[in-house]
Structures are given as structure tokens and as C-alpha cells.
C-alpha positions as a printed NumPy array, in Angstrom:
array([[ -0.016,  -0.02 ,   0.033],
       [  2.869,   2.66 ,   1.226],
       [  4.734,   1.655,  -2.43 ],
       [  1.244,   2.35 ,  -4.314],
       [  0.959,   5.488,  -2.793],
       [  4.362,   6.685,  -3.254],
       [  4.056,   5.698,  -6.849],
       [  1.041,   7.784,  -6.8  ],
       [  2.584,  10.984,  -5.434],
       [  5.642,  10.707,  -7.851],
       [  3.395,  10.642, -10.812],
       [  1.68 ,  13.382,  -9.602],
       [  4.971,  15.374,  -8.879],
       [  5.98 ,  14.508, -12.655],
       [  2.742,  15.957, -14.064],
       [  3.023,  18.939, -12.136],
       [  6.595,  19.668, -13.286],
       [  5.759,  18.862, -16.97 ],
       [  2.813,  21.311, -16.61 ],
       [  5.131,  24.106, -15.49 ],
       [  7.6  ,  23.264, -17.884],
       [  4.74 ,  23.733, -20.775],
       [  3.393,  27.083, -19.339],
       [  6.99 ,  28.36 , -18.943],
       [  7.826,  27.736, -22.686],
       [  4.453,  28.919, -23.86 ],
       [  4.955,  32.287, -22.17 ],
       [  8.686,  33.023, -22.72 ],
       [  9.178,  34.921, -25.781],
       [ 11.831,  33.257, -28.202],
       [ 13.923,  35.621, -29.853],
       [ 13.682,  35.465, -33.637],
       [ 16.871,  35.602, -35.63 ],
       [ 17.466,  38.637, -37.223],
       [ 17.978,  39.002, -41.217],
       [ 21.215,  37.047, -41.697],
       [ 22.502,  40.018, -44.211],
       [ 22.719,  42.241, -41.   ],
       [ 24.814,  39.654, -39.101],
       [ 28.763,  38.678, -39.837],
       [ 29.208,  35.277, -39.665],
       [ 25.917,  33.966, -38.183],
       [ 25.577,  30.877, -36.399],
       [ 23.525,  29.149, -33.669],
       [ 25.539,  30.821, -31.076],
       [ 24.985,  34.296, -32.029],
       [ 22.751,  36.448, -29.638],
       [ 19.769,  37.715, -29.991],
       [ 18.806,  40.666, -27.516],
       [ 15.609,  40.891, -25.977],
       [ 15.926,  43.913, -23.967],
       [ 13.544,  46.737, -25.233],
       [ 14.724,  49.89 , -22.975],
       [ 16.069,  52.749, -25.463],
       [ 18.578,  53.916, -22.62 ],
       [ 21.313,  51.824, -21.351],
       [ 24.603,  53.005, -19.876],
       [ 27.584,  51.434, -21.095],
       [ 29.443,  48.676, -18.685],
       [ 32.623,  46.832, -19.49 ],
       [ 31.522,  43.4  , -20.117],
       [ 32.997,  40.658, -17.414],
       [ 31.585,  37.509, -18.548],
       [ 29.1  ,  36.235, -21.485],
       [ 26.645,  38.987, -22.495],
       [ 22.958,  38.211, -21.09 ],
       [ 20.402,  38.396, -24.094],
       [ 17.977,  40.122, -21.672],
       [ 20.59 ,  42.826, -21.19 ],
       [ 21.144,  43.214, -24.987],
       [ 18.924,  45.44 , -27.291],
       [ 17.964,  44.   , -30.745],
       [ 18.552,  45.998, -33.872],
       [ 14.637,  47.215, -34.132],
       [ 15.348,  48.932, -30.64 ],
       [ 18.435,  49.983, -31.357],
       [ 17.203,  51.878, -34.215],
       [ 14.682,  53.772, -32.013],
       [ 17.573,  54.714, -29.772],
       [ 20.128,  56.368, -32.178],
       [ 17.052,  58.719, -33.099],
       [ 16.636,  59.242, -29.515],
       [ 20.36 ,  60.331, -28.976],
       [ 20.41 ,  62.492, -31.971],
       [ 17.577,  64.479, -30.368],
       [ 19.106,  64.451, -26.796],
       [ 22.855,  65.653, -28.048],
       [ 20.932,  68.824, -29.597],
       [ 18.673,  69.794, -26.835],
       [ 20.977,  68.787, -23.942],
       [ 24.465,  68.686, -25.296],
       [ 25.578,  66.364, -22.447],
       [ 28.448,  64.59 , -23.865],
       [ 29.28 ,  62.236, -20.603],
       [ 25.788,  60.612, -21.129],
       [ 25.682,  60.794, -25.046],
       [ 29.327,  58.874, -24.78 ],
       [ 28.056,  56.132, -22.631],
       [ 25.02 ,  55.575, -24.486],
       [ 26.995,  55.211, -27.798],
       [ 29.234,  52.887, -26.167],
       [ 26.571,  50.805, -24.927],
       [ 24.888,  50.877, -28.431],
       [ 28.371,  49.894, -30.352],
       [ 28.648,  46.919, -27.517],
       [ 24.991,  45.505, -28.456],
       [ 25.921,  45.898, -32.084],
       [ 28.983,  43.944, -31.36 ],
       [ 27.923,  41.169, -29.112],
       [ 25.182,  40.474, -31.395],
       [ 27.551,  40.687, -34.63 ],
       [ 25.197,  43.026, -36.321],
       [ 27.221,  44.691, -39.272],
       [ 25.169,  46.778, -41.746],
       [ 24.693,  50.163, -42.787],
       [ 23.009,  51.071, -39.438],
       [ 26.281,  49.836, -37.75 ],
       [ 28.291,  52.361, -39.98 ],
       [ 25.505,  55.017, -39.004],
       [ 26.108,  54.695, -35.407],
       [ 29.951,  54.662, -35.566],
       [ 29.76 ,  57.683, -38.107],
       [ 27.378,  59.743, -35.637],
       [ 29.846,  58.947, -32.708],
       [ 32.92 ,  59.921, -34.163],
       [ 31.282,  63.373, -35.013],
       [ 29.875,  64.107, -31.705],
       [ 33.516,  63.009, -30.205],
       [ 35.314,  65.243, -32.566],
       [ 33.082,  67.963, -31.741],
       [ 33.729,  67.641, -28.125],
       [ 37.531,  67.158, -28.653],
       [ 37.445,  63.401, -27.546],
       [ 40.394,  62.097, -29.748],
       [ 40.193,  58.591, -28.022],
       [ 36.627,  57.773, -28.873],
       [ 37.188,  59.278, -32.33 ],
       [ 39.996,  57.208, -33.187],
       [ 38.311,  53.973, -31.939],
       [ 35.032,  54.944, -34.255],
       [ 37.552,  55.789, -37.157],
       [ 39.393,  52.517, -36.749],
       [ 36.236,  50.432, -36.769],
       [ 34.904,  52.621, -39.781],
       [ 37.766,  51.632, -42.141],
       [ 36.991,  47.932, -41.384],
       [ 33.28 ,  48.577, -42.069],
       [ 33.787,  50.543, -45.293],
       [ 36.435,  47.56 , -46.474],
       [ 33.359,  45.081, -46.17 ],
       [ 31.672,  47.44 , -49.015],
       [ 28.856,  48.616, -46.302],
       [ 27.517,  52.25 , -47.569],
       [ 28.336,  55.21 , -45.435],
       [ 30.177,  58.396, -45.769],
       [ 33.752,  56.905, -46.444],
       [ 35.229,  59.809, -48.463],
       [ 34.594,  62.186, -45.583],
       [ 36.134,  59.844, -42.906],
       [ 39.199,  59.269, -45.117],
       [ 39.894,  63.115, -45.323],
       [ 39.559,  63.027, -41.481],
       [ 41.916,  60.034, -41.295],
       [ 44.536,  61.976, -43.231],
       [ 44.278,  65.038, -41.188],
       [ 44.637,  62.813, -38.076],
       [ 47.683,  61.348, -39.189],
       [ 49.199,  65.141, -39.787],
       [ 48.028,  65.736, -36.243],
       [ 49.952,  62.721, -34.998],
       [ 52.721,  63.38 , -37.662],
       [ 52.933,  59.72 , -38.406],
       [ 54.28 ,  59.531, -42.045],
       [ 54.228,  56.178, -42.51 ],
       [ 50.405,  55.687, -41.946],
       [ 50.09 ,  59.09 , -44.117],
       [ 52.052,  57.603, -47.158],
       [ 50.379,  53.93 , -46.628],
       [ 47.05 ,  55.638, -47.234],
       [ 48.127,  57.526, -50.054],
       [ 49.432,  54.433, -51.853],
       [ 46.044,  52.756, -51.166],
       [ 44.087,  55.356, -52.559],
       [ 42.191,  54.819, -55.692],
       [ 42.149,  57.858, -58.519],
       [ 38.368,  58.426, -57.777],
       [ 38.855,  58.511, -54.267],
       [ 41.61 ,  61.466, -54.805],
       [ 38.717,  63.539, -56.963],
       [ 36.758,  63.636, -53.723],
       [ 36.406,  67.376, -52.582],
       [ 37.311,  66.601, -48.799],
       [ 40.136,  64.044, -49.643],
       [ 41.315,  66.512, -51.956],
       [ 41.579,  69.193, -49.382],
       [ 43.133,  66.841, -46.792],
       [ 45.789,  65.818, -49.458],
       [ 46.332,  69.574, -50.147],
       [ 47.068,  70.519, -46.472],
       [ 49.332,  67.678, -46.122],
       [ 51.471,  69.378, -49.516],
       [ 51.203,  72.537, -47.986],
       [ 52.988,  71.413, -44.621],
       [ 55.436,  69.221, -46.183],
       [ 56.489,  72.389, -48.505],
       [ 56.317,  74.926, -45.747],
       [ 53.769,  76.716, -47.257],
       [ 52.391,  78.246, -44.376],
       [ 50.413,  80.888, -46.455],
       [ 48.753,  78.043, -48.422],
       [ 48.293,  76.034, -45.217],
       [ 46.15 ,  78.717, -43.438],
       [ 44.199,  79.476, -46.278],
       [ 42.883,  75.837, -46.478],
       [ 42.488,  75.597, -42.728],
       [ 39.883,  78.628, -42.989],
       [ 38.157,  76.591, -45.942],
       [ 37.976,  73.15 , -44.375],
       [ 34.896,  70.965, -45.49 ],
       [ 32.964,  69.253, -42.936],
       [ 34.419,  68.737, -39.579],
       [ 38.061,  68.774, -40.62 ],
       [ 38.425,  72.18 , -38.901],
       [ 38.117,  70.438, -35.523],
       [ 41.188,  67.899, -36.228],
       [ 43.341,  71.171, -37.483],
       [ 42.38 ,  72.705, -34.246],
       [ 44.518,  70.496, -32.523],
       [ 47.61 ,  71.249, -34.301],
       [ 46.931,  74.647, -35.885],
       [ 49.059,  76.38 , -33.221],
       [ 51.89 ,  73.989, -33.735],
       [ 51.652,  75.208, -37.394],
       [ 51.547,  78.407, -36.25 ],
       [ 54.682,  78.234, -34.303],
       [ 56.656,  76.852, -37.168],
       [ 55.18 ,  79.491, -39.53 ],
       [ 56.533,  82.066, -36.826],
       [ 59.928,  81.016, -37.095],
       [ 59.953,  81.015, -41.122],
       [ 58.471,  84.693, -40.957],
       [ 61.255,  85.884, -38.511],
       [ 63.542,  84.874, -40.935],
       [ 61.805,  86.676, -43.894],
       [ 60.885,  89.767, -42.361],
       [ 63.294,  92.224, -40.661],
       [ 63.225,  94.121, -38.531],
       [ 59.706,  94.445, -37.454],
       [ 56.474,  93.329, -38.392],
       [ 52.957,  94.499, -37.496],
       [ 50.608,  92.083, -35.342],
       [ 47.96 ,  93.   , -37.674],
       [ 50.011,  91.368, -40.565],
       [ 50.984,  88.307, -38.223],
       [ 47.297,  87.825, -37.447],
       [ 46.076,  87.73 , -41.001],
       [ 48.909,  85.362, -42.003],
       [ 48.409,  83.043, -39.197],
       [ 44.636,  82.905, -39.702],
       [ 43.529,  84.634, -36.354],
       [ 40.015,  85.562, -36.264],
       [ 41.048,  88.893, -33.896],
       [ 44.222,  90.543, -33.551],
       [ 43.394,  90.31 , -29.776],
       [ 43.813,  86.371, -30.389],
       [ 47.348,  86.991, -32.021],
       [ 48.382,  89.264, -29.099],
       [ 47.529,  86.557, -26.776],
       [ 49.093,  83.756, -28.849],
       [ 52.266,  85.779, -28.802],
       [ 52.247,  86.77 , -25.363],
       [ 52.093,  83.076, -24.487],
       [ 55.572,  82.406, -26.381],
       [ 56.846,  85.403, -24.229],
       [ 57.306,  87.545, -27.59 ],
       [ 57.559,  91.34 , -26.953],
       [ 55.259,  93.319, -28.59 ],
       [ 55.691,  97.365, -28.768],
       [ 53.078,  99.334, -27.536],
       [ 53.075, 101.895, -30.169],
       [ 49.799, 103.012, -31.826],
       [ 50.536,  99.938, -34.383],
       [ 51.705,  97.294, -32.486],
       [ 54.659,  95.306, -33.803],
       [ 57.117,  92.865, -33.127],
       [ 61.049,  92.827, -33.446],
       [ 61.589,  89.43 , -35.426],
       [ 64.808,  89.043, -34.751],
       [ 64.265,  88.935, -30.91 ],
       [ 61.021,  86.828, -31.586],
       [ 62.826,  83.831, -33.345],
       [ 64.504,  82.251, -30.332],
       [ 60.916,  82.161, -28.721],
       [ 59.331,  80.494, -31.837],
       [ 61.88 ,  77.873, -31.405],
       [ 61.544,  77.1  , -28.002],
       [ 58.059,  76.92 , -28.117],
       [ 58.101,  74.155, -30.867],
       [ 59.771,  71.939, -28.187],
       [ 56.178,  71.558, -26.621],
       [ 54.83 ,  69.827, -29.856],
       [ 57.861,  67.299, -29.648],
       [ 55.748,  64.427, -28.331],
       [ 51.705,  64.115, -29.384],
       [ 49.1  ,  62.696, -26.998],
       [ 47.218,  60.501, -29.382],
       [ 44.638,  59.084, -26.86 ],
       [ 43.355,  62.435, -26.509],
       [ 40.773,  61.3  , -23.658],
       [ 38.326,  63.157, -21.655],
       [ 38.26 ,  62.519, -18.072]])
């Protein structure tokens, strides 16, 4: 009798367990695989996110990603539009950067590689340029180069021009030469790329007049990159001007040749170099005395901080 009772209890327990399993499997959403054209190297182990939150802060992964904490492609598209609006309205880079890094992470763990991926990296790169965060910009630029090489649509020529200007900032002649050697004739015809190559040529020739004319006519967001090394080129140009113009040169002429928006900005620049300025009605500089100060100022730029992170 006890054995029959025990057998009955076991059957009831097994039935209850089977019922609960059936209920859980019928109510749990099963993530559907995305269009395999959007995923690089799709296989059965590829994660498909189920998170529906638009905003999610970035945290470095220390274990396998949890699909419930990863946003699928459809949600990420809405997130990008939200971040664009928030950047214009609030201009909070700390928040925006964390959100973009979180988006990039969700794209990476799901192996999503399509035109939307390119748009995310391009947008983050532009925002990073605008806020002088060259660390994040460089990460985006590196990934974009790989995405463009896969034939994905985007603004490849715009970012090729940025890459050349970035190499000019870091004075990486090897990468500049490699990039130029890999360029197609059609790429060299692009306006932004032509401008970047012209800047390189002006710097190589020591033609500061041409360089500053190009600086004032920089297309897209390349001006943010040139801003990173324009003072370095001003110091180098001032050295050449000290040799070419004697005995004195008016500050107004120096300001115009070095592309300062205001004469007062030029006076501040010269003062930071410890260059003496006459207190006449028309302020001027003794170019012979200014030369050693221009040479000493160039020592500041011997090393370049290519990380450029904002803390």
C-alpha cells in the first residue's frame, strides 16, 4: 500500500513539473534571428537581444552577455534617433558617449554589421570630434575603416579625409604614405580628400600661407582636427616669418597670415610665447628677438598625445 501511494505521489509530481515546463515554454518569448544579411558570421551561437529599453549605460563586459540585457536591432534604431535629439537639446557629452558605447557593444555582441552599424560609428565619431574626444573618435575611425572595406555604405570619403588630417596631427608619416598609396584615383577626386591632401602638401612644403588658407576653408568637420595642431603650425610658421621679415612686422599682418579671427587673439598667442610686442599705436614685433621664442615653443610639440581622452 505504501509503495502504491509513493508511486502515485511520484506520478503527480512528474505531471506538475511537466505542466509548469509547458507553461513557461508557452509564455517565454523566443527571440527570432534577425536578417542574416545584417549579421556577420551568423551561427547558432549568435546572441539575439530581447531588451526593449532605449537608454542603457555602458558597462564593460566581464562575462558572457545576457540576451535580456542586450537590445535588438529594431530597438537600437529607435535609440539612435533618441540620442541624436538629446545631443541637440541637452549637449551632455558624458551621457551621450556612454549611450553610444553601449550601442556599439550591443551591435558587437550580436555581430550586427550593416549600414546602421556604420551610421552609429559615424555619428559617434562626429560627436567625439565636436567635443575634442580624440580617444573615442580614433576607436570609431578604426572600426569604420574595417566596415567600409566590407563594402558597407556610408560617408567613406569624409572619414578618409579625417584620417589623413588625424595622421597630420600625430605626424605619422608612415600611415600617411600608406593611406595615399592605397587610394584609388576616384577617391582622390573627392573634394574633402583633395582638401586633406592639399593640407599635407602645404605642410610638407612649409607653405604656411597656403596652409592657413586651407584651414579657413576646411569642409565638413575637419576643422576640429586641424584645431588640434594649428598652434603647432603657427609656431613653425612664425619661425619662417622671423627669418623672412626684418626688422619688425606689425601684429595685424601676423594675425592675418596666421589665420587669427581677431588681432587680440594673436596678441594673446604671442604673449604666451613670451614674444615682446611694442606698445605703439600700431603694435609690432621685433622679428629677430622673437625667433628664439618661436623655436623654444616648438619643443612643446615634440610629443603628441594621440589618446586625447576626456576625463
